[in-house]
C-alpha positions, 0 to 999 in steps of 0.5 A, spaced: 467 822 199 461 826 196 456 827 202 449 825 200 443 828 201 439 826 207 434 821 207 428 819 211 430 813 216 428 806 213 428 800 216 432 794 214 426 791 210 424 797 207 431 798 204 431 791 202 424 792 198 427 798 195 433 795 192 429 789 190 424 793 187 429 797 183 433 791 181 427 788 178 425 794 174 432 794 171 432 787 169 425 789 165 427 795 163 434 793 160 430 787 157 425 791 154 429 797 151 436 795 150 437 787 149 430 786 145 433 790 139 438 785 137 434 779 139 428 782 135 432 785 129 432 778 125 425 777 126 423 784 124 428 783 118 425 777 115 418 779 116 419 786 112 424 785 108 427 792 110 434 794 109 438 791 115 443 797 114 437 802 115 434 799 121 441 798 124 442 805 123 436 807 127 438 803 133 445 806 133 442 813 132 437 811 138 444 809 142 447 816 140 440 820 143 441 815 149 448 818 150 447 825 149 441 825 154 445 822 160 447 828 163 440 831 162 437 825 166 442 826 171 440 833 172 433 831 173 436 826 179 440 832 182 433 836 182 429 831 185 426 828 179 429 822 179 423 817 182 418 821 177 423 821 171 424 813 172 416 812 172 415 817 166 421 814 162 418 807 163 412 809 160 415 813 155 419 807 153 413 802 153 409 807 148 415 808 143 415 800 143 407 800 142 408 805 136 413 801 133 409 795 133 403 799 130 408 802 125 406 800 117 413 803 114 420 803 116 420 810 117 415 810 123 419 804 126 425 807 125 423 814 128 420 810 134 427 806 135 431 813 135 426 816 140 427 810 144 434 813 146 430 818 151 427 813 156 433 809 156 437 815 158 433 816 164 431 809 166 437 805 165 443 804 171 446 811 172 439 814 174 438 808 178 445 808 181 444 815 183 438 814 187 442 808 190 447 813 192 443 819 195 439 814 199 445 810 202 451 814 201 457 810 203 453 804 204 451 804 197 455 798 194 451 793 196 445 795 193 448 797 187 451 790 187 444 787 188 441 791 182 447 789 177 446 782 179 439 781 178 439 786 171 445 782 169 440 776 167 437 781 162 440 777 156 437 770 159 430 773 160 430 777 153 433 772 148 429 766 150 423 769 151 423 773 144 425 766 141 419 762 144 414 768 142 417 767 135 416 760 135 409 760 138 407 764 131 407 771 134 410 776 129 415 781 131 410 786 132 406 782 138 413 781 141 414 788 141 407 789 144 409 783 150 416 787 151 412 794 152 408 790 157 414 788 161 416 795 161 410 797 164 411 792 169 417 795 171 414 801 172 409 798 177 415 795 180 419 801 182 418 803 189 414 808 192 418 814 194 417 820 198 419 827 194 426 827 193 430 834 195 435 837 190 442 836 191 446 841 196 450 847 193 457 845 191 463 846 196 470 847 193 476 844 197 481 849 197 487 847 192 483 841 189 482 840 182 476 843 178 471 837 178 469 838 171 476 836 168 476 831 173 469 828 171 472 828 164 478 825 165 475 820 170 469 818 164 475 817 159 479 812 163 472 808 164 470 809 157 476 806 154 475 800 158 468 800 155 471 801 148 476 795 148 470 791 151 465 793 145 471 792 140 472 785 142 464 783 143 463 785 136 469 784 132 473 778 135 468 773 133 469 775 126 476 775 126 476 768 129 471 765 124 475 768 118 482 767 121 482 761 125 476 757 122 473 757 129 466 755 126 462 756 133 466 763 134 460 767 133 456 764 139 462 765 144 460 772 146 455 769 150 460 767 155 460 774 157 454 775 160 454 769 165 462 771 166 459 778 168 455 776 174 460 771 176 465 777 176 460 781 181 459 775 185 467 774 186 468 781 187 463 782 193 466 776 196 473 779 196 472 787 196 472 787 204 480 788 204 480 793 198 479 800 198 476 803 192 482 806 189 486 800 189 480 795 187 480 800 181 487 800 179 487 792 180 481 792 175 484 796 170 491 792 170 487 785 170 483 788 164 490 788 160 490 780 160 485 778 155 488 781 149 495 778 151 492 771 153 489 772 146 495 774 142 498 768 145 494 763 142 486 763 139 484 755 141 477 754 144 480 754 151 484 760 150 479 764 147 474 762 153 479 764 158 480 770 155 472 772 155 471 769 162 476 774 164 474 780 160 466 779 162 468 778 169 472 784 170 467 788 165 462 786 170 466 789 176 467 795 172 459 797 172 459 797 180 466 800 181 464 806 176 459 809 180 462 808 187 469 811 185 465 817 182 461 818 189 468 817 192 472 822 188 466 827 186 463 832 189 455 831 191 453 838 188 451 836 181 453 828 182 448 825 178 449 830 172 456 828 173 455 821 173 451 822 166 456 825 163 461 819 165 456 815 162 455 819 155 463 819 154 462 811 155 457 810 150 460 814 145 466 811 145 462 804 145 459 807 139 465 808 136 468 801 138 465 796 133 468 801 127 474 802 130 475 794 131 473 793 124 478 797 121 484 795 125 482 788 124 481 789 116 488 792 116 492 789 121 488 782 122 487 779 129 493 782 132 491 789 130 484 788 133 488 786 140 493 791 139 487 796 139 484 793 145 490 793 149 492 800 148 485 802 150 486 799 156 493 801 157 491 808 156 485 807 161 489 805 166 494 811 165 489 816 166 486 812 172 493 812 175 494 819 174 487 821 178 489 816 184 495 820 185 492 826 184 486 824 189 492 822 194 496 829 193 490 833 194 485 829 198 479 829 194 476 823 198 
């Protein structure tokens, strides 16, 4: 396992406060910078008459900016700028939401949404996970689980709040202002931290695989799971509504959020008897089940079962990805490597809706499910290869 930088000793109460404050900040950052966009988009389009394609393209471009800047955000954490970077990102994201709220034209709003990808790269999950791993080392599992559990309620905060504000007569501009306030509250909740120190220099292990290539393969393995998840999320309701006549198919993905939280809680109870490598192999194997279950039938009960499995496993994936990366990858430049892994996953997620739509249009529901199954299977094959190589070359 990558040895982490030493941190000043802290009491258990200080550690709990540190984790809780980061978890609350992540809850607000995810709500304000990510889930706000799909929640407020219908209100924005209704009030402005703007092209949904143009606004959605700006959101997608912002996500691409997020993906491409993830390695740079990781490098900032490696250089000891993580705590300051999270605060600046929170303030910058809030400022961009205010700019979008004040924008009088589509171009001004679109520019703000594109630029929002930069603070997303520095404020969401991976920089926070890197700080947890630098502070707690091998004991970072519980803090990361705690952060993801609380942040997992972001959808339950965002969508009802947006609906409530709209029902109260507030336009989309005031909704953006309200969520800018939530982002600033997230900045205030971040714990005070001593000046961080840069990660130490790399120490090569004789005979070990190059960490750069290992990082790319690792990132692609997890990215393939993210690809399959995004393809199901965006295209399964469409396919079910068109081919199976399920009138309420469009609301089925709401199951995924609670399922992720349930999956994380279940894994936290049972992970004690599993090593990280065995847990990851088991996770990737179980992820093959949802498309197979759906191939067996598409009744409401079958679909709910598949989505519960999918959501539960994806929730565990969010935890295992940084922990297994810390187990396999060297400490030097670790946050940057985690950023590269996040970048690969986000780029694959960006491609998934279009790829899933193509598979569904050409081959129907079978084509979509086959695409998801093959992506998950390829991810499992890559992970299994990494596990074998890790055991042979002694990375851990």
